[in-house]
C-alpha positions in Angstrom: 6.7 18.2 -25.0 5.1 15.8 -27.5 2.2 13.7 -26.4 3.4 10.2 -25.6 7.0 11.3 -24.8 8.5 11.5 -21.3 11.8 13.2 -21.9 14.2 11.6 -22.6 12.2 8.3 -22.8 9.7 7.1 -25.4 6.4 5.6 -24.5 7.4 2.2 -25.6 10.4 2.3 -23.3 8.3 3.0 -20.3 5.7 0.4 -21.2 8.5 -2.0 -21.9 9.9 -1.4 -18.4 6.4 -1.9 -16.8 5.9 -5.1 -18.8 9.2 -6.5 -17.6 8.4 -5.6 -14.0 5.0 -7.4 -14.2 6.6 -10.5 -15.8 9.0 -10.6 -12.8 7.1 -12.7 -10.3 7.9 -10.8 -7.1 5.2 -12.5 -5.2 4.9 -11.9 -1.4 4.6 -14.2 0.4 7.3 -15.6 0.2 8.9 -12.5 -1.2 10.9 -12.6 -4.4 11.7 -9.0 -5.0 15.2 -9.6 -6.3 14.0 -10.4 -9.8 12.1 -7.1 -10.0 15.0 -5.2 -8.5 17.3 -6.7 -11.2 14.9 -5.4 -13.9 15.2 -1.9 -12.5 19.0 -2.2 -12.0 19.5 -3.1 -15.6 17.2 -0.3 -16.7 19.1 2.3 -14.7 22.5 1.1 -15.8 21.7 1.5 -19.5 21.7 5.3 -18.9 24.7 5.4 -16.7 23.1 5.5 -13.3 24.5 3.4 -10.4 21.8 1.6 -8.4 22.6 -0.3 -5.2 20.9 -3.2 -3.4 20.3 -3.4 0.3 19.1 -6.8 1.3 16.3 -7.1 3.9 16.5 -10.9 3.6 18.1 -13.4 1.2 16.8 -12.6 -2.3 14.8 -9.7 -1.0 16.6 -6.4 -1.6 15.6 -2.8 -1.6 17.0 -1.0 -4.6 18.2 2.6 -4.3 19.3 4.9 -7.1 20.4 8.5 -6.7 20.7 11.4 -9.1 23.0 13.9 -7.5 22.2 17.5 -8.1 24.7 20.4 -8.5 24.4 20.9 -4.8 23.2 18.7 -1.9 21.1 21.3 -0.1 17.9 19.1 -0.3 16.8 15.7 -1.4 13.6 14.4 -2.8 12.4 10.8 -2.5 10.3 8.8 -5.0 9.4 5.4 -3.5 7.1 2.4 -4.1 7.2 -1.3 -3.6 8.4 -4.2 -5.7 6.3 -7.0 -4.1 2.9 -8.1 -5.3 0.2 -10.3 -3.7 -0.4 -13.8 -5.1 -2.7 -13.9 -8.1 -5.3 -16.1 -6.5 -7.7 -18.3 -8.5 -6.2 -18.2 -12.0 -9.6 -19.3 -13.5 -10.9 -15.8 -12.7 -8.3 -14.1 -14.9 -8.9 -13.3 -18.6 -5.1 -12.8 -19.0 -2.1 -14.5 -17.6 -1.3 -12.5 -14.5 2.4 -12.5 -15.3 2.3 -12.0 -19.1 1.7 -8.2 -19.1 -1.0 -8.3 -21.8 -1.9 -5.0 -23.5 -5.4 -4.3 -24.7 -7.4 -1.1 -25.3 -4.8 1.2 -23.7 -4.5 -0.9 -20.6 -1.7 -3.2 -19.3 -2.9 -6.2 -17.4 -1.1 -8.3 -14.7 -0.6 -8.8 -11.0 1.0 -5.6 -9.7 0.2 -3.5 -12.8 -1.8 -1.2 -10.6 -0.4 -2.1 -7.1 2.2 -0.8 -7.6 4.5 -1.5 -10.6 2.8 1.2 -12.6 4.1 3.7 -10.0 7.5 2.0 -9.9 7.9 2.2 -13.7 6.7 5.9 -13.8 9.1 6.8 -11.0 12.0 5.0 -12.6 11.4 6.8 -15.9 11.1 10.2 -14.1 14.5 9.5 -12.4 16.1 8.9 -15.8 14.6 12.1 -17.1 15.8 14.0 -14.0 19.3 12.6 -14.6 19.4 14.6 -17.8 19.0 17.9 -16.0 20.9 17.1 -12.8 23.0 20.2 -13.2 19.9 22.3 -12.8 18.9 20.7 -9.5 19.8 22.2 -6.1 19.6 18.8 -4.4 19.5 15.0 -5.0 16.7 12.8 -6.3 16.4 9.4 -4.7 14.5 6.4 -6.1 13.7 3.7 -3.6 12.1 0.4 -4.6 11.3 -1.5 -1.5 10.6 -5.1 -0.6 7.9 -6.4 1.6 5.3 -3.6 1.6 2.5 -6.1 1.3 3.5 -7.9 4.5 4.8 -5.7 7.3 6.6 -2.9 5.4 9.9 -4.6 6.1 11.8 -2.9 3.3 10.8 0.7 4.1 11.4 0.0 7.8 14.9 -1.2 6.9 15.5 1.9 4.6 14.8 4.4 7.3 17.4 2.8 9.6 20.1 3.6 7.0 21.4 7.0 6.1 18.4 7.6 3.9 17.3 11.2 4.3 14.8 13.3 2.3 13.0 16.7 2.7 9.8 15.3 1.1 8.6 12.1 -0.4 6.0 10.6 -2.7 4.8 7.1 -2.1 3.6 5.5 -5.4 0.3 3.8 -4.8 -2.9 3.9 -6.9 -4.8 7.1 -6.3 -5.9 7.9 -9.9 -3.3 10.6 -9.7 -5.1 12.4 -6.8 -3.2 13.3 -3.7 -3.6 11.3 -0.4 -2.4 13.3 2.6 -3.3 10.5 5.1 -3.8 6.8 5.5 -5.7 4.5 7.8 -4.0 2.5 10.4 -4.6 -1.3 10.7 -5.2 -3.7 13.6 -5.1 -7.4 13.4 -7.7 -8.8 15.8 -8.3 -12.4 17.0 -11.4 -13.1 19.1 -11.7 -16.5 20.9 -15.1 -17.5 22.3 -14.9 -20.3 24.9 -17.7 -22.6 26.0 -18.0 -25.8 28.1 -17.7 -29.1 26.3 -20.8 -31.3 26.4 -22.7 -34.0 24.8 -24.4 -32.8 21.6 -27.8 -33.4 23.1 -27.0 -31.0 26.0 -25.6 -28.1 24.0 -27.8 -25.3 25.2 -27.4 -21.6 25.6 -23.8 -20.5 25.7 -22.6 -24.1 25.6 -21.8 -23.9 21.9 -19.0 -21.5 21.0 -20.2 -21.2 17.4 -23.6 -19.9 18.4 -22.0 -17.5 20.8 -19.6 -16.3 18.1 -22.6 -15.7 15.8 -23.8 -13.1 18.3 -20.3 -11.5 18.4 -20.2 -11.3 14.6 -23.6 -9.7 14.4 -22.7 -7.2 17.1 -19.4 -6.1 15.5 -21.0 -5.7 12.1 -22.8 -2.7 13.6 -19.6 -1.3 15.3 -18.5 1.0 12.5 -22.1 2.0 11.7 -22.5 3.3 15.2 -19.0 4.7 15.8 -17.7 6.1 12.5 -18.9 8.9 10.3 -21.1 8.3 7.2 -18.4 9.2 4.7 -16.6 6.0 3.9 -13.3 7.7 3.2 -13.3 9.2 6.7 -14.5 6.1 8.5 -12.8 2.8 9.2 -13.8 -0.6 8.1 -13.7 -4.2 9.3 -12.9 -7.3 7.2 -13.5 -10.8 8.6 -10.5 -12.8 7.4 -11.3 -16.3 8.8 -13.3 -18.3 11.3 -12.5 -21.7 12.8 -14.2 -24.1 15.2 -14.7 -27.8 15.6 -13.0 -30.8 14.0 -14.3 -33.1 11.2 -16.2 -36.1 12.5 -16.6 -34.7 16.1 -20.3 -34.4 17.0 -19.9 -32.5 20.2 -20.4 -28.7 20.2 -16.9 -27.1 19.9 -15.7 -25.5 23.1 -13.7 -22.8 21.2 -14.4 -20.7 18.1 -11.9 -18.2 16.8 -12.5 -15.3 14.5 -9.7 -13.3 12.7 -10.4 -9.7 11.7 -8.7 -6.7 10.2 -9.7 -3.3 11.4 -8.7 -0.2 9.4 -9.1 2.9 11.5 -9.1 6.6 10.5 -6.0 8.7 10.2 -7.0 10.7 13.2 -6.9 7.6 15.5 -4.0 5.7 17.0 -3.6 2.0 17.6 -4.2 2.6 21.3 -7.5 4.5 20.8 -8.7 2.0 18.2 -8.0 -0.9 20.6 -9.7 0.8 23.5 -12.8 1.6 21.5 -13.1 -1.9 20.0 -12.3 -3.7 23.3 -14.9 -1.8 25.2 -17.5 -2.3 22.6 -17.1 -6.1 22.3 -16.7 -6.7 26.0 -19.9 -4.9 26.6 -21.7 -7.5 24.5 -19.9 -10.3 26.3 -21.0 -9.1 29.8 -24.6 -8.6 28.7 -24.8 -12.1 27.1 -22.5 -14.0 29.5 -20.1 -14.9 26.7 -16.6 -16.0 27.7 -14.2 -14.5 25.2 -10.6 -13.3 24.8 -9.4 -10.7 22.4 -5.8 -10.5 21.0 -4.4 -7.5 19.0 -1.6 -7.2 16.5 -0.6 -3.7 15.5 -0.2 -3.3 11.8 0.4 -0.1 9.8 0.0 3.1 11.8 -2.3 5.9 10.7 -0.7 9.1 9.3 -1.9 12.5 8.3 0.1 15.4 6.8 -1.3 19.0 7.0 -2.9 20.1 3.7 -0.8 23.3 4.0 2.5 21.4 3.8 4.7 22.5 0.9 4.8 19.1 -0.8 1.0 19.0 -0.8 0.6 22.4 -2.3 3.3 21.9 -4.9 2.0 18.5 -6.0 -1.5 20.0 -6.4 -0.2 22.8 -8.6 1.9 20.4 -10.8 -0.8 17.9 -11.3 -3.2 20.6 -12.4 -0.6 21.9 -14.9 0.2 18.4 -16.3 -3.3 16.9 -16.6 -5.4 20.0 -16.8 -7.6 19.4 -13.8 -7.4 19.9 -10.0 -6.5 16.8 -8.1 -8.7 15.7 -5.2 -7.0 16.0 -1.8 -8.1 12.9 0.1 -7.2 10.4 2.8 -6.4 6.9 1.5 -9.0 4.3 2.6 -6.2 1.8 2.8 -2.7 1.7 4.4 0.7 1.5 2.9 4.3 2.5 3.7 3.5 6.2 3.9 3.5 6.2 7.7 7.0 4.7 7.9 8.5 7.7 6.0 6.3 10.1 7.8 7.3 8.7 11.2 11.0 9.3 10.1 10.2 13.0 9.8 9.8 13.1 6.0 6.7 15.0 4.8 5.0 12.4 2.6 2.1 12.1 0.2 0.7 9.2 -1.8 0.1 9.7 -5.5 0.2 7.2 -8.3 -1.6 5.8 -11.4 -4.4 3.3 -11.2 -7.6 2.8 -9.2 -7.2 1.2 -5.8 -10.2 -1.0 -6.5 -8.1 -2.8 -9.0 -5.4 -3.7 -6.5 -5.4 -7.4 -5.4 -8.2 -8.2 -7.9 -8.3 -10.7 -10.8 -7.7 -8.9 -14.1 -5.8 -6.1 -12.4 -4.7 -3.4 -14.8 -3.5 0.1 -15.1 -4.2 2.6 -17.9 -1.0 3.2 -19.9 -1.7 6.9 -20.5 -2.0 7.3 -16.7 1.4 5.7 -16.1 2.9 8.2 -18.7 1.2 11.1 -17.0 2.4 9.9 -13.6 5.9 9.9 -14.8 5.7 13.5 -16.1 4.1 14.5 -12.8 6.8 12.9 -10.7 9.5 14.5 -12.9 7.9 18.0 -12.6 7.3 17.8 -8.8 10.9 16.7 -8.1 12.3 19.3 -10.5 10.3 22.1 -9.0 11.0 21.0 -5.4 14.7 21.0 -6.0 14.8 24.2 -8.0 13.1 26.0 -5.0 9.7 26.6 -6.7 
């Protein structure tokens, strides 16, 4: 195979598809995945494939495209998401986030890395596989989902249909390494309550903000004490917002609320994460006579697949053959839709082009060569899996 060619597509065709996907502003919220799904639909139809839409909500479809093999003994799933987060402050971007600018071997834009590089690579691999369908002992499925960035609604809808697969790759940025697990996520809201009083009388524990400052200081040490030193094995906390008081009101506020996100390791569950965090924070409250309430919202679940699973071993072998170096076997330090397919009984790994540190950032980009390599990897893994290798 010539460098720069993903049979039967040329490099410019794959880059062109990725560019059109970036230009399609499938921002979530509110969720406008239909325009990105239409880009893919048009692409598949040009080579005679027959994609279908399954709507999660109005203007928010999943897109499914199947390459039937010579038999239907097995099926292999390639999946990633169509939605992207908002671009944020445009003044921080050196390129228009929806222009798909190309410079120095990189393509820039919101979603280039997370995860339209994976989407384009998987779509190109599907087209390549359609050319050898009569060699495959099973079907290849491509699934582009809506709503991964907010609740995983598209993937959750997909597993309630007749979708079945014997293994799956979720396309997310891993620098083409293999993630066999992902963190779970908890949304946490802490409310500290205090008595209202005249500002001259706001002493100890009569100002909800000063009490919350103690809470924040305490939970900053939570992961340091509880988790391991290796950041990829540990969890992490992000403070998403804090609110107290009203403009023009001089009295100390009687309520201060703190919004947090807690990512916990793949070996933990929502229940153990809640129990551990709850006990930790309430210990502080008792010691310092702080009146607080804690509310939890269960986000993505954790997931871990054994390293000995066939799809893990096969992917490692193929990646080494294609790029010439062993991939790292790791656990993702974020969360995605992996757990949804895993919970449906589908052995699932994460693998995709791009660096996760680029995701959600200004000047997001993906290396074009890595997208092309990803497409070849997806092609070879699916082919080998369905030929019984």
